[in-house]
C-alpha positions in Angstrom: -26.8 18.0 58.2 -27.0 21.2 60.3 -24.0 22.7 58.5 -25.7 21.9 55.2 -28.8 23.8 56.2 -26.8 26.6 57.6 -25.0 27.1 54.2 -27.8 25.9 51.9 -27.4 28.9 49.5 -23.7 28.3 49.0 -24.1 24.5 48.5 -27.0 24.9 46.0 -25.0 27.6 44.1 -21.9 25.4 43.9 -24.0 22.4 42.7 -25.8 24.6 40.2 -22.5 26.0 38.7 -21.1 22.4 38.6 -24.2 21.2 36.7 -24.0 24.1 34.3 -20.4 23.1 33.3 -20.8 19.4 33.4 -24.0 18.8 31.5 -23.0 20.4 28.2 -19.6 18.7 28.3 -21.0 15.2 28.9 -24.0 15.4 26.5 -22.7 17.6 23.7 -19.4 17.1 21.8 -19.7 20.0 19.3 -18.4 23.3 20.8 -21.2 25.3 19.2 -23.9 23.1 20.8 -22.1 23.3 24.2 -22.8 27.0 24.5 -26.4 26.6 23.7 -26.7 23.6 26.1 -24.9 25.6 28.8 -27.4 28.5 28.3 -30.4 26.2 28.5 -28.9 24.4 31.5 -28.1 27.7 33.3 -31.7 28.9 32.7 -33.1 25.6 34.1 -30.7 25.8 37.1 -31.8 29.4 37.7 -35.5 28.4 37.7 -34.9 25.4 40.0 -32.8 27.6 42.3 -35.5 30.2 42.5 -38.2 27.7 43.4 -36.1 26.0 46.1 -35.2 29.4 47.6 -38.8 30.5 47.5 -39.9 27.3 49.3 -37.2 27.7 51.9 -38.0 31.3 52.6 -41.7 30.8 52.6 -41.3 28.0 55.2 -39.1 30.3 57.3 -41.7 33.1 57.2 -44.5 30.7 58.2 -42.5 29.3 61.1 -41.5 32.9 62.2 -45.2 34.0 62.0 -46.3 31.0 64.1 -43.6 31.6 66.7 -44.5 35.3 67.0 -48.2 34.4 67.4 -47.3 31.9 70.2 -45.2 34.5 71.9 -48.0 37.1 71.7 -50.4 34.6 73.3 -47.9 34.0 76.2 -47.3 37.7 76.7 -51.0 38.4 76.6 -51.6 35.7 79.2 -48.9 37.1 81.4 -50.3 40.7 81.2 -53.8 39.5 81.9 -52.7 37.6 85.0 -50.8 40.5 86.4 -53.7 43.0 86.0 
């Protein structure tokens, strides 16, 4: 699980590319419709990708902000006790 989270971008990108190739081949038999389906699938995968990455980055920013606030409180406490 830790490796999955460490390489989340690569895993999601690989799954996205796989979905873009598989969905049109499974659901559309006519070659002309495959390209259109691939384009729509690629757009959908791109939007989902962006939403997932936004959520992950937002959570990281919030955790980082909270950690920095806690560290500032500890440092402030240390400085006040030494003065």
